[in-house]
C-alpha positions as CSV (number, residue, x, y, z in Angstrom):
1,M,26.8,-4.6,-35.7
2,A,24.1,-6.8,-34.2
3,E,20.6,-5.5,-34.3
4,K,19.0,-4.6,-30.9
5,S,16.6,-7.2,-29.6
6,A,12.9,-6.2,-29.5
7,I,12.3,-8.7,-26.6
8,P,12.6,-6.1,-23.8
9,M,10.0,-3.8,-25.4
10,K,7.6,-6.8,-25.9
11,Q,8.0,-7.8,-22.3
12,W,7.5,-4.2,-21.1
13,T,4.3,-3.9,-23.2
14,K,3.0,-7.1,-21.6
15,I,3.8,-5.8,-18.1
16,K,1.9,-2.5,-18.8
17,G,-1.2,-4.6,-19.6
18,E,-0.9,-6.6,-16.5
19,N,-0.6,-3.4,-14.4
20,S,-3.9,-2.2,-15.7
21,W,-5.6,-5.3,-14.3
22,T,-3.7,-5.0,-11.1
23,M,-5.3,-1.6,-10.5
24,F,-8.8,-3.2,-10.5
25,K,-7.7,-6.0,-8.2
26,V,-6.3,-3.5,-5.7
27,I,-9.6,-1.4,-5.8
28,A,-11.6,-4.6,-5.2
29,E,-9.5,-5.5,-2.1
30,L,-9.9,-1.9,-0.8
31,V,-13.7,-1.9,-1.3
32,D,-14.2,-5.3,0.3
33,G,-12.1,-4.3,3.3
34,F,-13.8,-0.9,3.8
35,E,-17.3,-2.4,3.5
36,T,-16.5,-5.1,6.0
37,L,-14.5,-3.2,8.6
38,N,-16.5,0.0,8.5
39,K,-19.4,-1.9,10.1
40,L,-17.3,-2.8,13.2
41,G,-16.8,-0.9,16.4
42,P,-13.5,0.3,17.8
43,C,-10.7,-2.3,17.4
44,I,-7.1,-2.8,18.4
45,S,-4.5,-4.2,16.0
46,I,-2.1,-6.8,17.4
47,F,1.2,-7.4,15.5
48,G,3.6,-10.2,16.2
49,S,5.5,-13.2,14.9
50,A,3.7,-16.0,13.0
51,R,6.3,-18.4,14.4
52,T,5.5,-18.1,18.1
53,K,4.0,-21.4,19.4
54,P,1.1,-22.0,21.8
55,G,2.4,-22.3,25.3
56,A,5.3,-19.8,24.7
57,K,5.5,-16.8,26.9
58,Y,4.4,-14.2,24.4
59,Y,1.7,-16.4,22.8
60,E,0.0,-16.8,26.2
61,L,0.6,-13.1,27.0
62,A,-1.1,-12.1,23.7
63,V,-4.1,-14.3,24.5
64,T,-4.5,-12.6,27.9
65,M,-3.9,-9.2,26.3
66,A,-6.7,-9.7,23.8
67,E,-9.1,-10.9,26.5
68,R,-8.4,-7.8,28.5
69,L,-8.9,-5.5,25.6
70,V,-12.2,-7.2,24.6
71,A,-13.4,-6.7,28.2
72,E,-12.7,-3.0,27.7
73,G,-15.0,-2.9,24.7
74,F,-12.5,-3.3,21.8
75,G,-12.4,-5.8,19.0
76,I,-9.2,-7.4,17.9
77,I,-7.6,-7.2,14.4
78,T,-4.7,-9.5,13.5
79,G,-3.0,-10.7,10.4
80,G,-5.1,-13.8,10.7
81,G,-2.3,-16.4,10.7
82,P,-0.6,-18.5,13.3
83,G,1.6,-17.5,16.2
84,I,0.9,-14.2,17.9
85,M,-1.9,-13.5,15.4
86,E,-3.7,-16.7,16.4
87,A,-3.2,-15.8,20.1
88,G,-4.8,-12.4,19.6
89,N,-7.8,-13.9,17.8
90,K,-8.0,-16.7,20.4
91,G,-8.3,-14.2,23.2
92,A,-11.0,-12.3,21.4
93,Y,-12.9,-15.4,20.5
94,Q,-12.8,-16.8,24.1
95,K,-14.3,-13.6,25.5
96,G,-16.9,-13.3,22.8
97,G,-15.4,-10.2,21.2
98,L,-14.9,-9.2,17.6
99,S,-12.2,-11.3,16.1
100,V,-10.9,-10.0,12.7
101,G,-8.2,-11.7,10.5
102,L,-6.5,-9.9,7.6
103,N,-4.9,-12.8,5.8
104,I,-2.2,-12.5,3.1
105,D,-1.3,-15.2,0.5
106,L,2.3,-16.3,1.3
107,P,4.4,-19.2,0.0
108,F,5.0,-20.4,3.6
109,E,3.8,-20.0,7.2
110,Q,0.5,-18.2,6.5
111,S,-2.9,-19.8,6.8
112,H,-5.9,-18.5,8.7
113,N,-6.3,-19.5,12.3
114,P,-9.6,-21.0,13.6
115,F,-10.4,-18.2,16.0
116,I,-11.5,-15.6,13.4
117,D,-15.2,-14.7,13.1
118,P,-16.2,-16.3,9.7
119,D,-17.6,-13.1,8.3
120,K,-14.5,-11.1,9.3
121,N,-11.9,-13.3,7.7
122,L,-10.5,-11.3,4.8
123,N,-7.9,-12.4,2.3
124,Y,-5.4,-10.1,0.5
125,D,-2.9,-10.5,-2.3
126,Y,-1.3,-7.1,-1.6
127,F,0.6,-6.2,1.5
128,F,0.0,-2.5,1.2
129,V,-3.8,-2.9,1.0
130,R,-3.7,-5.1,4.0
131,K,-1.7,-2.5,5.9
132,V,-4.2,0.2,5.0
133,M,-6.9,-2.0,6.7
134,F,-4.7,-2.6,9.8
135,V,-4.2,1.1,10.2
136,K,-7.5,2.7,9.2
137,Y,-9.6,0.8,11.7
138,A,-7.3,0.5,14.7
139,Q,-7.7,2.7,17.8
140,A,-4.3,1.5,19.1
141,F,-1.5,-0.9,18.1
142,V,-0.1,-3.6,20.4
143,V,3.2,-4.9,19.0
144,M,4.5,-8.2,20.3
145,P,7.9,-9.7,19.5
146,G,8.3,-10.6,15.8
147,G,10.4,-10.6,12.7
148,F,10.8,-8.4,9.6
149,G,7.1,-8.3,9.0
150,T,6.3,-7.1,12.5
151,L,9.0,-4.4,12.2
152,D,7.7,-3.4,8.9
153,E,4.2,-2.9,10.3
154,L,5.6,-1.1,13.4
155,F,7.7,1.4,11.5
156,E,5.0,2.0,8.9
157,V,2.6,3.1,11.7
158,L,5.2,5.2,13.5
159,T,6.0,7.0,10.2
160,L,2.3,7.7,9.5
161,I,1.9,9.1,13.0
162,Q,5.1,11.1,13.0
163,T,4.2,12.7,9.6
164,K,0.6,13.3,10.8
165,K,-0.9,11.2,8.0
166,I,-3.0,9.4,10.6
167,S,-4.3,10.2,14.0
168,N,-2.0,10.0,16.9
169,V,-3.0,6.7,18.5
170,P,-1.2,4.5,21.1
171,V,1.6,2.3,19.8
172,I,2.6,-0.1,22.6
173,L,5.6,-2.4,22.4
174,V,5.2,-5.5,24.6
175,G,8.3,-7.2,26.0
176,S,11.1,-5.1,27.4
177,D,13.6,-8.0,27.0
178,F,12.8,-8.0,23.2
179,W,12.4,-4.3,22.4
180,G,14.8,-2.8,24.9
181,G,17.9,-3.2,22.8
182,M,16.1,-1.6,19.8
183,K,15.0,1.4,21.8
184,D,18.5,1.8,23.1
185,W,19.8,1.9,19.5
186,I,17.1,4.4,18.6
187,V,18.1,6.7,21.5
188,N,21.9,6.3,21.2
189,T,22.3,6.1,17.5
190,M,19.3,7.6,15.7
191,L,18.7,10.4,18.2
192,E,21.9,11.3,20.0
193,E,24.6,10.4,17.5
194,H,22.9,11.3,14.2
195,G,19.9,13.5,15.2
196,N,17.6,11.6,12.7
197,I,14.6,11.9,15.0
198,S,13.3,14.3,17.6
199,P,13.3,13.6,21.3
200,K,9.5,13.7,21.4
201,D,9.4,10.9,18.9
202,L,10.5,8.6,21.7
203,D,7.1,9.1,23.3
204,L,5.6,7.1,20.4
205,I,7.1,3.8,21.5
206,P,6.4,3.0,25.2
207,I,7.6,-0.5,26.2
208,V,5.6,-2.5,28.7
209,D,5.4,-6.1,29.9
210,T,1.8,-6.7,31.2
211,P,-1.8,-6.5,30.0
212,D,-2.6,-4.1,32.8
213,E,0.0,-1.6,31.4
214,V,-1.4,-1.9,27.9
215,V,-5.0,-1.3,29.0
216,T,-3.9,1.7,31.2
217,I,-2.1,3.4,28.3
218,I,-5.1,3.1,26.0
219,E,-7.6,4.1,28.7
220,E,-5.7,7.2,29.7
221,F,-5.2,8.2,26.1
222,Y,-8.9,8.1,25.3
223,A,-9.9,9.7,28.6
224,D,-8.4,12.9,27.1
225,E,-11.3,14.6,25.2
226,A,-8.8,15.7,22.5
227,H,-8.7,12.0,21.4
228,T,-11.7,10.6,19.7
229,I,-12.4,7.0,18.6
230,K,-12.8,7.1,14.8
231,P,-11.2,5.6,11.7
232,N,-7.7,6.9,11.1
233,Y,-7.3,7.6,7.4
234,E,-9.5,10.4,6.0
235,L,-10.1,8.7,2.6
């Protein structure tokens, strides 16, 4: 009978050592993010595709959206890359507002855009640390059309609000032609056919098409004295 190889255990031992160093890298990213973003005023996080090109409908809409939000006194937080992220930072930059970029090191498509304030351009190795920063310092979330990454960010936020792990803040989907089919599936399949969510959960995902509608939802939300502007996570 052949002897069992010791290679798996040797590999596992090496991995355990690497994990110890990972902990310190994670802590460093959290501390850097907290120290930078905690100095800012209220901000709105804008999510959306990195592949949307300048001149495209939703790129230009995101620019206008960010400009309007800055005019209302908010800064803009994006993932710092191209596409919708660039558009959000561009709108903030053009109106002289806070323009924050939370960059992630990816093998393709991600590089920081030129419209981020130099002292607010943060870089991350870990997606989950980056998402903590998106969520902790956002007073609302504006979600433009995007891919898997955008959906990941959207449903992470919805889950945290639904389970009361963060404050109930506006989550606004922009683009009825893009999001309408998903909401129909949520209503018809998740809610009515399987009962996997509650009817009130649908209130968490309004769909709009214009900057005016986005601003109105946020203004009306914070006009209610029950809603205060503050960081979301109680860490």
